[in-house]
Every structure is written in C-alpha cells, then in structure tokens.
MARVEX-754165 format. One record per residue (C-alpha): x, z, y; residue in one letter. Coordinates in steps of 0.25 Angstrom, whole numbers. Last residue first. Layout:
<torbas>
TORBA, X, Z, Y, A
...
</torbas>
This chain:
<torbas>
TORBA, -71, -27, -63, H
TORBA, -64, -39, -70, D
TORBA, -60, -46, -57, Q
TORBA, -52, -34, -53, P
TORBA, -56, -23, -42, L
TORBA, -48, -24, -28, L
TORBA, -47, -12, -19, V
TORBA, -47, -14, -4, A
TORBA, -42, -3, 5, K
TORBA, -48, 0, 20, I
TORBA, -56, -12, 21, V
TORBA, -65, -12, 33, P
TORBA, -67, -28, 31, E
TORBA, -64, -38, 42, A
TORBA, -50, -33, 43, G
TORBA, -45, -48, 41, E
TORBA, -36, -46, 30, V
TORBA, -44, -34, 25, I
TORBA, -57, -43, 23, G
TORBA, -48, -55, 19, A
TORBA, -43, -47, 8, L
TORBA, -57, -41, 3, T
TORBA, -62, -56, 3, R
TORBA, -50, -61, -5, R
TORBA, -51, -50, -15, A
TORBA, -66, -50, -16, E
TORBA, -64, -57, -31, K
TORBA, -54, -45, -33, V
TORBA, -66, -35, -33, G
TORBA, -68, -25, -23, R
TORBA, -66, -12, -18, V
TORBA, -65, -8, -3, H
TORBA, -62, 5, 4, S
TORBA, -50, 10, -4, V
TORBA, -43, 20, 6, I
TORBA, -53, 32, 7, E
TORBA, -57, 32, -7, A
TORBA, -43, 33, -11, A
TORBA, -41, 46, -3, P
TORBA, -26, 49, -2, V
TORBA, -25, 64, -6, L
TORBA, -36, 60, -15, G
TORBA, -29, 67, -27, K
TORBA, -28, 55, -36, K
TORBA, -25, 46, -24, L
TORBA, -13, 54, -20, L
TORBA, -8, 56, -34, D
TORBA, -9, 41, -36, L
TORBA, 0, 40, -24, A
TORBA, 10, 50, -29, G
TORBA, 10, 42, -43, H
TORBA, 13, 29, -36, F
TORBA, 26, 34, -29, N
TORBA, 33, 22, -30, I
TORBA, 30, 8, -33, A
TORBA, 41, -1, -29, P
TORBA, 41, -5, -19, E
TORBA, 34, 2, -7, A
TORBA, 42, -4, 4, F
TORBA, 45, 5, 15, F
TORBA, 52, 1, 29, P
TORBA, 58, 14, 37, Q
TORBA, 61, 12, 51, L
TORBA, 68, 24, 57, T
TORBA, 68, 29, 71, V
TORBA, 79, 36, 77, K
TORBA, 74, 35, 91, R
TORBA, 86, 28, 97, F
TORBA, 89, 21, 83, I
TORBA, 74, 15, 82, L
TORBA, 73, 12, 98, D
TORBA, 87, 5, 98, N
TORBA, 81, -3, 85, I
TORBA, 70, -9, 94, D
TORBA, 62, -15, 83, V
TORBA, 56, -31, 83, N
TORBA, 46, -32, 72, I
TORBA, 43, -41, 60, T
TORBA, 33, -40, 48, N
TORBA, 21, -45, 56, R
TORBA, 24, -58, 53, G
TORBA, 14, -61, 41, G
TORBA, 20, -54, 29, F
TORBA, 18, -41, 34, H
TORBA, 21, -27, 27, L
TORBA, 19, -12, 31, G
TORBA, 28, -3, 25, F
TORBA, 34, 5, 36, F
TORBA, 41, 18, 39, T
TORBA, 43, 22, 53, I
TORBA, 52, 35, 54, T
TORBA, 55, 43, 66, G
TORBA, 67, 49, 73, G
TORBA, 59, 49, 86, Y
TORBA, 45, 47, 84, G
TORBA, 37, 34, 78, V
TORBA, 26, 30, 87, I
TORBA, 29, 17, 95, K
TORBA, 40, 13, 84, L
TORBA, 28, 13, 73, A
TORBA, 21, 2, 81, D
TORBA, 32, -7, 81, N
TORBA, 32, -4, 66, I
TORBA, 19, -10, 65, S
TORBA, 25, -24, 66, E
TORBA, 28, -21, 51, P
TORBA, 14, -21, 47, P
TORBA, 5, -10, 44, S
TORBA, 10, 2, 36, S
TORBA, 19, 7, 45, V
TORBA, 23, 23, 43, I
TORBA, 27, 30, 56, V
TORBA, 35, 43, 55, R
TORBA, 38, 55, 64, D
TORBA, 28, 51, 74, V
TORBA, 30, 49, 90, G
TORBA, 36, 59, 100, G
TORBA, 23, 61, 106, P
TORBA, 16, 63, 92, C
TORBA, 1, 67, 94, V
TORBA, -1, 59, 107, D
TORBA, 10, 49, 102, R
TORBA, 1, 46, 90, I
TORBA, -11, 43, 98, A
TORBA, -2, 36, 109, N
TORBA, 2, 26, 99, E
TORBA, -12, 19, 100, W
TORBA, -8, 15, 114, G
TORBA, -17, 2, 114, S
TORBA, -25, 1, 103, E
TORBA, -23, -7, 90, G
TORBA, -15, 5, 84, A
TORBA, -29, 12, 81, D
TORBA, -26, 26, 78, I
TORBA, -29, 36, 68, V
TORBA, -23, 50, 69, R
TORBA, -21, 63, 61, D
TORBA, -23, 56, 47, L
TORBA, -33, 63, 38, G
TORBA, -38, 51, 30, L
TORBA, -52, 48, 35, R
TORBA, -47, 43, 49, E
TORBA, -39, 32, 42, A
TORBA, -52, 26, 37, R
TORBA, -56, 24, 51, A
TORBA, -44, 16, 54, L
TORBA, -45, 9, 42, R
TORBA, -60, 4, 43, A
TORBA, -56, 0, 58, R
TORBA, -46, -10, 55, G
TORBA, -54, -15, 43, L
TORBA, -66, -17, 52, P
TORBA, -58, -24, 62, T
TORBA, -55, -20, 77, R
TORBA, -45, -9, 70, T
TORBA, -35, -19, 67, N
TORBA, -25, -7, 69, V
TORBA, -21, 5, 62, G
TORBA, -14, 18, 65, T
TORBA, -11, 30, 58, L
TORBA, -9, 43, 62, A
TORBA, -3, 56, 54, V
TORBA, 1, 69, 59, F
TORBA, 7, 81, 51, G
TORBA, 13, 72, 40, A
TORBA, 14, 80, 27, G
TORBA, 13, 70, 16, Q
TORBA, -1, 70, 15, L
TORBA, -3, 65, 29, K
TORBA, 7, 55, 26, A
TORBA, 0, 50, 14, V
TORBA, -13, 48, 22, R
TORBA, -6, 40, 32, A
TORBA, 0, 31, 21, T
TORBA, -14, 29, 15, M
TORBA, -20, 24, 28, L
TORBA, -7, 16, 30, G
TORBA, -8, 9, 17, L
TORBA, -24, 6, 17, P
TORBA, -22, 0, 31, G
TORBA, -21, 9, 44, S
TORBA, -7, 5, 48, G
TORBA, 3, 12, 55, L
TORBA, 5, 27, 50, V
TORBA, 10, 37, 60, A
TORBA, 16, 50, 54, V
TORBA, 19, 63, 61, S
TORBA, 27, 74, 54, G
TORBA, 21, 87, 47, Q
TORBA, 32, 87, 37, F
TORBA, 41, 74, 40, P
TORBA, 37, 61, 35, I
TORBA, 46, 55, 26, R
TORBA, 43, 40, 29, A
TORBA, 46, 37, 14, A
TORBA, 36, 46, 8, L
TORBA, 25, 41, 17, V
TORBA, 29, 27, 14, A
TORBA, 30, 31, -1, N
TORBA, 15, 36, -1, L
TORBA, 10, 25, 7, C
TORBA, 16, 15, -3, V
TORBA, 10, 24, -15, A
TORBA, -3, 24, -8, L
TORBA, -3, 8, -9, P
TORBA, 0, 9, -24, E
TORBA, -9, 20, -28, T
TORBA, -22, 14, -20, L
TORBA, -25, 7, -33, C
TORBA, -29, 20, -39, A
TORBA, -42, 21, -28, H
TORBA, -48, 8, -34, T
TORBA, -44, 12, -48, A
TORBA, -52, 25, -47, E
TORBA, -44, 37, -49, L
TORBA, -44, 47, -58, G
TORBA, -33, 41, -68, E
TORBA, -19, 35, -66, Y
TORBA, -8, 30, -73, K
TORBA, 3, 23, -66, I
TORBA, 8, 9, -71, L
TORBA, 21, 0, -66, S
TORBA, 29, 7, -77, N
TORBA, 19, -1, -88, H
TORBA, 23, -15, -83, R
TORBA, 12, -22, -79, L
TORBA, 4, -34, -84, C
TORBA, -9, -36, -74, L
TORBA, -23, -37, -76, Y
TORBA, -36, -40, -66, Q
TORBA, -31, -46, -53, G
TORBA, -29, -41, -39, M
TORBA, -16, -35, -45, G
TORBA, -9, -48, -45, S
TORBA, 3, -50, -54, Q
TORBA, 15, -56, -49, G
TORBA, 24, -47, -56, E
TORBA, 17, -34, -54, L
TORBA, 30, -26, -52, G
TORBA, 41, -21, -59, F
TORBA, 53, -17, -50, M
TORBA, 67, -22, -49, T
TORBA, 69, -20, -35, R
TORBA, 69, -4, -35, C
TORBA, 71, 2, -21, L
TORBA, 61, 13, -22, D
TORBA, 66, 18, -35, P
TORBA, 78, 22, -27, R
TORBA, 83, 34, -36, G
TORBA, 95, 26, -41, G
TORBA, 89, 23, -54, K
TORBA, 78, 17, -46, C
TORBA, 88, 9, -37, A
TORBA, 97, 5, -49, A
TORBA, 87, -2, -57, C
TORBA, 80, 6, -69, T
TORBA, 66, 11, -63, G
TORBA, 59, -2, -61, C
TORBA, 51, 3, -49, L
TORBA, 36, -3, -51, T
TORBA, 31, -12, -41, C
TORBA, 15, -14, -41, D
TORBA, 13, 0, -47, E
TORBA, 0, -1, -55, V
TORBA, -9, 10, -56, I
TORBA, -15, 14, -70, V
TORBA, -27, 17, -78, Q
TORBA, -24, 18, -92, D
TORBA, -33, 10, -102, G
TORBA, -22, 5, -110, V
TORBA, -10, 14, -110, S
TORBA, 1, 18, -100, V
TORBA, 15, 23, -101, T
TORBA, 19, 19, -114, R
TORBA, 21, 5, -113, V
TORBA, 31, 0, -124, G
TORBA, 23, -12, -128, P
TORBA, 12, -18, -118, G
TORBA, 0, -11, -113, V
TORBA, -14, -17, -111, E
TORBA, -26, -13, -103, V
TORBA, -19, -3, -93, V
TORBA, -29, 1, -81, E
TORBA, -27, -3, -68, G
TORBA, -25, 1, -53, A
TORBA, -17, -8, -43, L
TORBA, -12, -10, -29, E
TORBA, -5, -23, -33, H
TORBA, -14, -35, -29, G
TORBA, -11, -48, -24, L
TORBA, -1, -58, -31, A
TORBA, 5, -65, -20, M
TORBA, 2, -81, -17, A
TORBA, 14, -89, -13, P
TORBA, 20, -86, 1, G
TORBA, 12, -86, 14, T
TORBA, 8, -70, 14, W
TORBA, 0, -66, 26, Q
TORBA, -13, -62, 23, R
TORBA, -15, -64, 9, V
TORBA, -2, -58, 5, F
TORBA, -2, -47, 17, N
TORBA, -16, -42, 12, L
TORBA, -9, -40, -2, D
TORBA, 2, -32, 3, T
TORBA, -9, -24, 10, G
TORBA, -14, -21, -3, C
TORBA, -27, -22, -10, I
TORBA, -29, -12, -20, G
TORBA, -30, -17, -35, C
TORBA, -41, -9, -45, A
TORBA, -44, -10, -60, L
TORBA, -32, -20, -64, V
TORBA, -30, -21, -79, R
TORBA, -16, -17, -82, V
TORBA, -8, -25, -94, I
TORBA, 4, -16, -97, V
TORBA, 19, -18, -99, E
TORBA, 31, -10, -105, E
TORBA, 34, -22, -115, H
TORBA, 25, -34, -112, G
TORBA, 10, -34, -108, P
TORBA, 4, -47, -111, S
TORBA, 4, -55, -99, R
TORBA, -8, -57, -90, V
TORBA, -11, -72, -88, E
TORBA, -15, -76, -74, M
TORBA, -27, -80, -66, E
TORBA, -24, -81, -52, R
TORBA, -33, -80, -40, E
TORBA, -29, -84, -27, E
TORBA, -29, -78, -14, I
TORBA, -26, -86, 0, E
TORBA, -30, -75, 9, L
TORBA, -21, -81, 19, Y
TORBA, -9, -80, 16, K
TORBA, -6, -77, 0, R
TORBA, -14, -71, -13, G
TORBA, -14, -70, -27, Y
TORBA, -25, -63, -35, L
TORBA, -26, -59, -50, G
TORBA, -34, -65, -62, I
TORBA, -29, -60, -76, T
TORBA, -27, -66, -88, K
TORBA, -25, -59, -103, M
</torbas>
C-alpha cells in the first residue's frame, strides 16, 4: 500500500512524497485519514523552519482499515482519533505518576497526516462516533487547550486573559470559561487582515467577557478597568514575545502559562526577574506532549460545549494545502481553522 503525504519548510516550500505504508506488525494498525486539521506547528514549519522538510499534519481523525496481530482495542471500520504522541506507560515517569514527563513515547514516526494512510500503534487511537470527522479532528488541539487551562489552576470565579486569537486561543478561552473563571478576556492582533478580523469577530460568539484588539494603544486598560489589580491568570497561545504583554496585566501572585512557539526569532524575551520576585509572579511553560486528556476534549466536542462549527471555518482538499497555508500565513483569508480532506476524497 502506498500513501502520498506533505512535507514542508520555509517559505511555503511544500513537497509531496509517495511512500510505502508498511504492513501492520504486532499491535499495529493502518488508519485511513478522514480529516486533518492545520496546526500552528505546521504553520511554523512552512513559515520559519530552515531545516529539512518536516512532516505536516498531526490533528487527525481516521478510519481503521487493517489491524495487525495482537490488536484487541479497535477493529476494521472503527472511526478513531489519532494521538500524535502516546505515552509509553512503562517508563519511570509514567509509573511514577508523571506520564506528562514520558520521554519514550510512541509517535507518528515521520508520517504525514496530510496524506492518506498511516501505520500506528493501536494504543495511539481513540474510538469515536457521533461527530463529523472534520470536527472530530479538533480533539488534539482542544486537548492542548484543556491541559493548559488545567495546568494554570484557575481559581474558582478567577480572572483570566488569553493572549492570541488563533484556534488554540479561542478554544482555550472557551475552556477557561467552562472551568469556572468569572472573567475571561481574549486579545488578538493583525486586525488589519481578513484573518485577524475574522478571528476576533468569532471570539465574540464564544461567550467571553472581553474581546480586545491588542494592536491598539492602551489595550491593557480594557482589562485593568475590570481587574484593576491585574488578572489571576494569563495564558499565552501567541508567540513567546507576548509574555511581555502578559506581564503588563497579570496581578500580584498571578501565573502566566505559555505554550505558543516561534521558530523565527520571536522566541526570546528580556524579563525583569526582580519584578517577578517582588510581585510573586510565576512563569509556567507548557508543552502538550505526550497526549493527555484526549477523552475529555472529545467529550467537550460531542456535547457541543466547545462548538466545533464555530472553530472550523474552511474545509478543503489536501491538493489545496499550499493555497490554504499561504492564505493563513499571509492573513489574506478569513480562516478561523482549516481542515484538509485527503486526496482520495
């Protein structure tokens, strides 16, 4: 069996590769891709990454088409979510109650999710039903948001500001509200582009308390007017340099949780450590690896508590991947979240 997948690097240098899909070995499964979301990491690769072309696509919903010996958890025909990094369950970290620190994970092994077929470990799959594949593939990014909110330990009825109006920022703000935050604000920039305007407009429909254009001078006053002492928690989904903005609005004893990445220079900041010490501010990095809380994220989608239809705005064939990626990178299209369908659809 052969598959065609996409690999990319800077600047929008995207190539198709035809590869042989190996027969499933013990406890392995072949999955046919039904839908693949475009992630911020994919965008970072095609916008900034100067190394060898990287496999694109890891937000996956698919269907089991073949199972290897020893597989009992899924069957041919099952619809499944694919975990991109599955904890091993046997290392010292996993058995010591810290599976989030697992470093011997099962992954996609360089296979592109923006393709047709993948050979995977059976324990990297979660069965689902009752959702369109184009919505089910939000499980992976939503799990990132859910884990970030849980890591932030938002006080009941506490105040939260989410920086970044991309899909992760939008869903993080929604989950923070579901988690019991009394006040949730979201900020976004690039409102001069169709994409930036569309994302802030969409945020208005998610039940948040404030939606703020951070490109305007004095934007932090819109938060300080409600929370004069600053907010309890800031969650940064935008590039790391945004932590400087987070420091303007976090309150005494507050926490800044951040997971936004950048490979093109916006990943370095200067921080006044004295300020952190005197204000007792905690900086908490977060990395959603391995996959944890996929079941919880899937449940939020099934129940409509995070409305997938409000997040997924564009569904296109994988042949249109370059045009779609360019539209997002350049901000020329009003994309909230784009999902690609494989070539054989």
